[in-house]
Legacy VTK file of the C-alpha trace (Angstrom):
# vtk DataFile Version 3.0
C-alpha trace
ASCII
DATASET POLYDATA
POINTS 244 float
-31.404 -4.235 33.535
-29.029 -2.571 31.590
-29.977 -0.320 29.445
-29.530 -1.025 25.563
-27.871 2.036 24.717
-25.169 1.559 27.974
-24.672 -2.184 26.498
-23.392 -0.523 23.417
-21.285 2.059 24.583
-19.161 -0.907 26.560
-19.769 -2.948 23.207
-17.782 0.067 21.420
-15.346 0.658 24.156
-14.447 -3.127 24.080
-13.930 -2.762 20.122
-12.040 0.427 20.283
-9.621 -1.397 23.129
-8.800 -4.405 20.775
-8.268 -2.292 18.055
-5.906 -0.260 20.018
-3.911 -3.238 20.984
-4.048 -4.530 17.513
-2.299 -1.082 16.017
0.509 -1.335 19.027
1.310 -4.946 18.484
3.973 -5.671 16.028
3.374 -7.736 12.853
5.729 -10.409 11.910
8.813 -9.249 10.956
8.822 -9.729 7.381
5.462 -8.976 6.533
4.029 -5.448 5.616
0.734 -4.110 4.010
0.277 -2.166 0.467
-2.690 -0.079 1.266
-5.044 1.982 -1.293
-7.864 4.409 -0.769
-10.515 6.137 -3.607
-11.833 9.444 -2.304
-14.251 12.177 -3.052
-11.656 14.896 -3.698
-7.881 15.252 -2.960
-8.981 18.032 0.220
-7.959 15.953 3.519
-9.727 18.169 5.189
-13.446 18.277 3.247
-12.862 15.146 1.375
-13.640 11.354 2.362
-13.138 8.038 1.605
-15.043 5.909 -0.686
-12.991 2.499 -1.000
-10.299 1.240 0.658
-8.205 -2.021 -0.125
-5.081 -3.681 1.602
-3.130 -6.430 0.786
-0.284 -8.366 2.722
3.409 -8.945 1.431
5.338 -11.431 3.103
9.048 -11.373 2.301
8.888 -11.124 -1.945
5.499 -12.795 -2.278
2.252 -10.815 -2.369
-0.148 -12.498 -0.475
-3.109 -12.017 -2.898
-5.332 -14.273 -0.591
-4.937 -12.537 2.471
-6.575 -9.049 1.105
-9.013 -6.301 2.512
-11.630 -4.577 0.156
-14.575 -2.429 1.054
-16.718 0.213 -0.621
-17.409 3.110 1.743
-20.475 5.344 2.286
-18.788 8.599 2.595
-19.730 11.410 4.894
-19.380 14.164 1.386
-20.952 14.058 -1.713
-18.633 12.672 -4.797
-17.555 15.398 -6.972
-17.985 14.775 -10.433
-14.085 15.364 -11.451
-14.059 12.494 -8.850
-16.226 10.230 -10.611
-14.723 10.417 -13.925
-11.444 9.043 -12.212
-12.736 6.253 -9.863
-16.143 5.856 -11.916
-18.055 5.682 -8.590
-21.182 7.626 -8.491
-23.171 8.049 -5.183
-25.607 6.200 -5.926
-23.420 3.306 -5.874
-22.078 3.778 -2.485
-25.162 5.209 -1.043
-26.184 1.671 0.763
-22.842 0.978 2.061
-21.275 0.785 5.547
-19.603 4.076 6.954
-16.198 3.742 7.366
-16.400 4.056 11.441
-18.318 0.538 10.606
-15.098 -0.856 8.812
-12.738 0.166 10.760
-12.096 -2.418 13.260
-11.608 -5.089 10.433
-9.240 -2.804 8.829
-7.297 -2.241 11.639
-7.220 -5.898 12.636
-6.256 -6.826 9.177
-3.395 -4.018 9.111
-2.028 -4.795 12.871
1.356 -3.293 13.445
2.677 -3.875 9.981
4.350 -1.160 8.123
2.146 0.593 5.295
3.694 0.453 1.612
1.697 2.732 -0.901
1.904 5.419 -3.559
1.931 8.891 -1.924
0.762 6.724 1.328
0.979 9.646 3.270
-2.513 10.969 1.427
-4.211 7.627 2.412
-3.098 7.632 5.566
-4.314 11.377 6.417
-7.680 10.280 5.234
-7.648 7.610 7.283
-6.512 9.247 10.297
-9.631 11.515 9.948
-11.476 8.446 11.451
-9.158 6.493 13.192
-8.166 9.402 15.779
-11.818 9.662 17.329
-12.579 6.056 16.865
-9.047 4.829 19.092
-7.840 8.496 19.958
-4.312 7.832 18.091
-3.508 8.258 14.434
-2.039 5.170 12.611
1.416 4.587 14.521
2.655 2.095 11.829
5.887 2.894 9.682
5.534 4.373 6.306
7.140 2.909 3.250
6.712 5.254 0.319
6.844 3.727 -3.118
8.083 6.840 -5.062
10.780 7.340 -2.532
12.129 3.819 -2.793
11.980 4.082 -6.701
13.495 7.566 -6.543
16.781 6.398 -4.707
16.958 2.945 -6.986
16.380 5.176 -10.296
17.976 8.323 -9.516
20.134 8.060 -6.196
23.408 8.189 -8.292
22.180 10.604 -11.404
23.456 13.744 -12.235
21.789 16.679 -10.528
20.081 17.941 -14.192
18.501 14.906 -15.035
14.427 14.839 -15.767
12.804 12.881 -12.879
9.632 10.874 -13.617
7.906 9.651 -10.533
4.262 9.264 -11.831
2.443 6.092 -11.212
2.603 4.860 -14.790
6.299 6.024 -15.187
7.203 3.516 -12.320
5.190 0.687 -13.386
6.402 0.988 -17.175
10.357 1.208 -15.816
9.642 -1.887 -13.772
7.613 -3.704 -16.426
5.155 -4.329 -14.167
1.796 -5.504 -16.386
-0.537 -2.256 -15.894
-4.014 -2.866 -13.909
-7.256 -0.781 -14.102
-6.125 2.320 -12.118
-8.025 4.118 -9.736
-9.538 0.981 -8.077
-8.548 0.616 -4.619
-7.247 -3.125 -4.703
-5.837 -2.735 -8.080
-3.725 0.083 -6.878
-3.115 -1.499 -3.617
-1.815 -4.359 -5.868
0.199 -2.767 -8.133
1.562 -0.883 -5.250
2.779 -4.157 -4.029
4.385 -5.154 -7.031
6.468 -2.388 -7.097
7.908 -2.894 -3.805
8.189 -6.640 -4.234
10.472 -5.668 -7.435
12.330 -3.415 -4.971
12.857 -6.150 -2.818
13.903 -8.695 -5.518
16.249 -6.155 -7.136
18.124 -5.664 -4.156
18.585 -9.651 -3.443
19.648 -10.040 -7.158
22.382 -7.223 -6.965
23.871 -8.840 -3.751
23.704 -12.371 -5.057
25.714 -11.015 -8.041
27.911 -9.356 -6.103
28.663 -12.256 -3.756
29.107 -14.783 -6.791
31.291 -11.773 -8.174
33.480 -11.809 -4.763
33.615 -15.676 -4.842
35.274 -15.424 -8.331
37.603 -12.798 -6.633
36.559 -10.227 -9.068
37.822 -6.713 -8.396
35.758 -5.208 -10.749
31.878 -4.922 -11.144
30.043 -6.982 -12.841
29.600 -6.394 -16.771
26.474 -3.936 -17.209
25.071 -6.206 -20.441
25.457 -9.200 -18.129
23.959 -7.746 -15.116
20.872 -6.148 -17.324
20.351 -9.965 -18.831
20.210 -11.452 -15.196
17.624 -9.302 -14.104
15.476 -9.857 -17.061
15.814 -13.415 -16.372
14.943 -12.773 -12.641
12.025 -10.450 -13.800
10.719 -13.532 -15.845
10.914 -15.799 -12.836
9.791 -13.341 -10.416
6.233 -12.745 -12.474
5.676 -16.384 -12.374
5.813 -16.648 -8.920
3.850 -13.408 -7.631
1.188 -14.937 -5.948
0.952 -17.820 -3.665
LINES 1 245
244 0 1 2 3 4 5 6 7 8 9 10 11 12 13 14 15 16 17 18 19 20 21 22 23 24 25 26 27 28 29 30 31 32 33 34 35 36 37 38 39 40 41 42 43 44 45 46 47 48 49 50 51 52 53 54 55 56 57 58 59 60 61 62 63 64 65 66 67 68 69 70 71 72 73 74 75 76 77 78 79 80 81 82 83 84 85 86 87 88 89 90 91 92 93 94 95 96 97 98 99 100 101 102 103 104 105 106 107 108 109 110 111 112 113 114 115 116 117 118 119 120 121 122 123 124 125 126 127 128 129 130 131 132 133 134 135 136 137 138 139 140 141 142 143 144 145 146 147 148 149 150 151 152 153 154 155 156 157 158 159 160 161 162 163 164 165 166 167 168 169 170 171 172 173 174 175 176 177 178 179 180 181 182 183 184 185 186 187 188 189 190 191 192 193 194 195 196 197 198 199 200 201 202 203 204 205 206 207 208 209 210 211 212 213 214 215 216 217 218 219 220 221 222 223 224 225 226 227 228 229 230 231 232 233 234 235 236 237 238 239 240 241 242 243
C-alpha cells in the first residue's frame, strides 16, 4: 500500500508538471491577459500578495466573463498603511487559501499569453516568489507595460522639456476611461485592460484614417480637428462594445 504522503508527492508533482506545460504553451495569437495584485506592501522581498485578478483580452475585446479573481492569505502581516489603500484587514484574509493553493488555477488561466499591466514587473516579481519554487521557473510570459504604451502614444514626438505624467489616474483621464474604485485587484486589472484596448483601437483607427486618406490621394496629413472628431466618435462606439 502506497503511503499517503507519497501519494501527495505524486499528486503535487503532477500538478507542477501540468502547470509547467501550460506556461510553455503559446496561447491564441490575438489574446493577452491583464493582471493585477494587491500586496501587504511594496517590498518584493518582505511583502506578499493578498489578492490577485486577471482578465483575458481577445483582439480589442475584454472578455469580462473569462476572469480570475482570488483573495489570498499572505505569509506576512498586512501593514497598516497598506490597509488604508486596499481596505483588506488581516481578519478579512485569515481564512483564505495561501497562494500556493491557487497557483495551479492561475497558471492554467494565464497559460502562455502575454501579461498586460500597470507597472506589471512588480506584480510578476511578487508572483515569481511563489511560482519559482512551485514549478522551477519564473513566469516566461512576455510583458506589456501600460505606462510604456501610453508614453509612446502621448509623448513619443513631444519636445524633451515637456512635463510627463504617467500616473494611473492621469492615463485614465487622458484616455477618457470611466474610473472604477482603485486598489481592488479586479478593478485595476479591468482598467488596465481598457487602457490596452484603447491603444489597440487607436492604432487601428489611425491606420483606417491613413488608408482613407491614401485612397483619396491626399498627400497631406488628415486635418487635426477632423481626426480628433473621428477618434471621439470611435471612442463612443468602443465604450458600447467593450464587453461581450
